[in-house]
N, C-alpha and C positions, 0 to 999 in steps of 0.2 A: 659304218662308213669306210669306202675305198682305200685305199693306202695312197692313192694318187689323185684325191679328190683335192680339190685347192684349200677347203678350209681345213683338211686332214694336216695337209702340208705345211700350211701357215702356222697351227699351233706346235705340231711337232718342231718343226724345225725351231720356233720361238722358245719351246719347253727345254729342248737338249741345249740350245746355246746359252741358256739363261744363268747356267749354274755357274760358268768360269767369267764372267764378265763383271764389271762396275757399273754405277750407278749412272756415270758419265757415259758410258755405252750402249743403256737402254734406249733411247730414242732413233739410234740409227739400226740397232738390230729391230726393233718392231716396226720401222718404216718398211725396212726390207723385207721381211716375213709378210707383213701385211700385201704387199704390192702382190705376191703370188695369187692373194685372192681377190684381186682388183681394187684393194682399198689405195689411197694416195693423199696426200697432204696431212699427215697425222702429225699432231700435236697434243703431246702430253701436258697436262696443266696439275699442278699441287697447289692444295689449298694451304696457304699460309697459318700461322699459330692460330691466330685468331678468328679464322674465317672472312677475312673482309675482302682478300685477294684471292686470284689463282695465276699463279707463276708457272711459267715454260720452263720446263725440262729440255734445253734446247742448248746444244753448244756454241751456237754463234750471238747469244746474250739473252739477257733477261728480259722477257715481255709478261707483263700481267694484263688481267682484264678484272674488273670489279665483281663480286660477288653477285651485287644488288643492282646491278645495271648493266647486265651482258647477257646474250644468249647461254653462254657456257655456264654463266653464274646462277641462270635460271636453273638449268640441268641440275646443278649444284644443289641450288634451294628446295626443288620439288622432287628430287630423285628420279628424273623422267628423261627419257629419250627425245630429243629435239631435233627436227629437221628443215633445212632450208634449202632453197633452189641455187643453185649453181650452175647458169647455162643448163646444159642437158644433163648435168651431174647433180647429184644431192651430198650436204654436207649436214653430217652428222654432230651432235653433242651428246655423250653417255657417260653418266657417273662412273667414277672408279672407286670401287666399295672394296673395303678389307673384311669380310663377313658384314657388317652392319656398317662400321664406320666408312664415313665419307672422307677419301684421303685426294680425290680431285677428280677430273675430267679428262676425257679423249676427246679429242675430235678429229674426224675421218672425213674424206670425202669419198664418196661409192658411186658406182654409175646407174645405180636405183633404190627404190626403197621396198623391195617385195621382201616377201617372210625369210628366205633363203638367207638374203643379206642381212636383212636384221639379227637372225640367228648367228650368222658368224660375226656380226658386229660385237653381240654380246658376249660371245664365246670369247673374242679378243679381248674386249675389256677385262673380262674377268682374269686371264690370264697377265694382262700389264699389271692389275693393280697386285696380283701374287708375287710379280716379279719385282716390284719397286718396293714392296714390303719384305720382302726377302733381301733387299740390298740396304733399306735406310736404318736399320741398327748400327750397321760400322760406316756409315757415310757422314762426313763432315757436309759434304757440297749439300746432302739434304737438308741437314739442319740449318745450313745458311739459306739456303732459296727459301724456307718458309717461315724465314724471321725478316720482320722487316725494320727490326730495331734491335740493338745489345741487349742481351739476357743477364741477369743481375747471377753473383756465384748460386745464392740461395735458390734459386727458380733452375738453375743447373743441376744442382744436388734433386731439388724434388720430381722435376717432369720425367725422369727417367724411372722412376718408381709406378707414375700411373699406370694402369692397365689401359687399353683402347677404350676411349670415352664413349664408346657406342656399343652396346652387346644386343642380341635379341634371339630367342628360339620363339615356338610357334606361339608360346603363350603368355610369354616376358620380354618386356622392352627395358633395359637402360639405357640410360644417358645422361652424362654430366659435362661440367663446364668450370672452369677455374679462372678467375681474374684479381687481378692485372696479371695479362698470361707472363709479361716480362721481368716482372717483380714481385711474382707470386713467392710468398715467403712461409707463410704458417698453416696453410690450408692442404689437405690432403683427401681424396677420395679413393676407395678401394672396392674391389667386388672379387669374388671367386664361385666358380659351380663345383658342386660335391654330390652326385646323384642326383635327388629330385630337390637340391635345397641352395640357395644361391648365396653367399655370405657378402655381408654389405658393411661397411664403416665409413666414416668420414671424421676427421679430424680437424681442429683448430688451434695450432700453439701460439702460445703466448708471443706478441711482436712482431715485427717484420722486417727481420733483419738475419743474419745467417746463423744466430743462434735457434730463432725460430725454425730455418729449415731443417737443420739439424734435430731438432726436437720432432719435428714431425716426420723426419725420416725413420726417427728413431721408434717412434709410435707405430708407422707403416708395418715397420720392419718386425717389431713384438710382435704386434697383432697377427701379421701372414705366421711367423714362426711355431708359436702357441696354439694357433688353430689347426696347423697343418698337424701339431702334436696330440691333437684331438680334445684341447681345452674346449670347455663349453663356454659361452658370451661371458658370463661372470668372471670367472677365473682368468681369461684374457683379458679383459679389462683391468682386472687386477696385476697380471704380469705386466701389460702396456706401462701401468702405473707404478711399479717397481722399478721397471728399466730407467725410465725416465728420471726418477728419484734419484735412482742409485749413481747417474751420469751427472747429475745437475746438482743435486744436493738438496733438493726442494726448492731452487732460484727458478726452475721454467717449468711450466705446467701446458697440457694440452686438454681442451674440451674435447668430447666426442659422442657418436653414437657407434654401435657396435650391434646389427642386427642379423637375423638370420630368416630366410623366407623360404618356406616351402611352396615353392612353385606349380604341385600339382594339386596342393588343397588350398592354398592362398594363406596359411598358416605363417604368421608374423610374430616373431619374439625378438626384445630389442632390450637393450641398457642403455641407460643415459649417462653419462659421467659429465655433468654440468653443462650442457649442449642447448641449444636451442631445439624444442621438441618437433618432432617430422610432423607434415600436415597431409592429412588424408581426404583426397578428393572424391567424391563418390556422384555420378548420376552429373557432371560438369557443374557440381556445385561445391563448395569448400563444406566440408563434411564438420573437422573440428582438428584440433590440435591432437596430437596421442600424448597424453600425458602419461607420466613415469615418473616415481618418485625420483628425481636425479641423485647420484651420488656424487661426491667430490670430485673435481677436475684430475686428471692422471699427471703425476709427477709430485703431488704432496707426501702421499705414503701414507693417508689418514686410516685411524681405525674404522670400520664399519663394511658391511657385505653389500654390494650394488644391489638392487631389486631387478630381479627378471620381470618383463611383462609382457603380454600377449595380446594379438588381434586377430581377429579372423576377417581378412578381407573378402569382398564382394565381387564377382566378375565384373575388369572393367574399373576397378579402385585405381587410384593413381596414388603415388606416395612420394613426398616431396622432402629431401633432405637439404638442408642450408646451412651457411653459417652467419652468423650476423653481421657479416661486410655487405650482404642485399639487403636486407629489412632495415638497417642502421645508416644506409647511405643517404647523405644530405646534400642537398641542392643549397646554392649559394643564400638561400635565405633561412638556413637551417632546419629543413621541412625533410623529414625522413620519407624515403623509398616506403616503407612499412609492410605491414602483413598481408593486409588486406590486398593493397595494389598486387603485389607479388603473386597471391593464388589467383586473383581475378586474370590477370595478364596470361597464365596458363591456362586456365580455363577458357579465354575467349580465342586463343589461337589454335586449342583443341576443336572449338567449334566451328572456326575456320578451317578444317581438315589439315592443320600443319602438321607434319610430322614432328614426331618428339625432339630430335636433335636438332631441327630448326627454330623450334619453341625456345628452347636455351638459348640457342644462337641469339636470336632476337631479344631474347631476355636480358640479354649482358650489354647488348647494344642499347636498350632502354635504362638500364641501370646505369651504365656511363655517361649519356645523355644527362641524365639526373644529375649527376655530380661534375657536370661541364667538362668530361673527358677523362677524369683524374679519380680513383678511389682513394677513399683516406684508409681503406683497412681490404684484405683478403676476400674476395668473395666468391663463393662455389655453392653449386646446387646440382642436387642429383634426384633423376626423374626417373620413378620406378613404375611400371606401368603393367599391370597381372589381368592377362586374358583379356585386353583392350582390343579393339578392329585393328588387326593387323596391318589392312591394307592403310589404314589412316596413318598408323604409329611408326610403323618399322620402315627401316631403310634395308632393302633388299632387293636383289635382282629380281625377283618373282613379282614384285610389284614396279618393275619399269614395263609398264602393260603398253600403251598405244605410244604413238607421238604425236609432240606438240610440234605446231608450226610456229 
């Protein structure tokens, strides 16, 4: 690409200037750089914590659009490029992605919708997303914008521990959700890649208070620490048990599942510490719960060696890890949401062609509606897809194909 090409100038200027700016300066910088490539009316929208609204990052005040009832929201939900007519110009909405995590939507007006224009727009959206991600760890402004209500101290402790809630490779998709987002206390999910293995864990600490938040923080930290020191699943779960027990003297505990998935071969290994067993979905039907003799929850330091279990996955399999706050969610009449409804919901969304992150977003809206908007317990889910249809499951720039009007 020639150095005087408008696309090169736009991207080079944005990249060079991005290193020494704050989050608040991002919109102005993007607007100036985008103008060199013929773009105008630039609007950066960030998804709120519960992915219900898209909130503008704009110096003139807060503007928001609903995720479920706007063109920008549709672009976010379906991970697709949307274009509409504005006189002689075209207005685009394109998702902002951190790898495969949806962080918002970029709105831009352009003179046409030819392939070079769309290519420049995709490149701009990629660089804007990377810029936002580089600024948000040290920005209170970002955190204020994506919150629609105050957050508890326990939630403030737990959320920074979480990895990006969506991750994907060519043959693996992970996506997670935690609720109630502003009052989460005792639930946590974690994952990490090491070679061909993805390490997975889900914890559910006793209670729904600050002590629960500290318990699950210890569980997550101890798990990471010993995993990174080369401990296997059994020994890592024992280490978590010891750390929680030493800190709280046997008065607090956490259930959990620790698992390793070789995403080259599909070999799954896991340990269950008093937690609901994962669900296996195969060929669009709920196959079974993955039973493994559970060891006691972590924190009691009881004698005995946890059992390591194994399962061979088939291409296209889905795993659902969850906490009991989902299946035990009760409506005003006392009826549980239930395991069957949980699995069927995920299966139906797959049949509808819904991307995995959007499936869990809609699941939590449904669980919240079942309890009339307020959960009695933390409710979390982790959906793992192995060698699934990537076009249908993953949120990635390569899947932003044609344009919807």
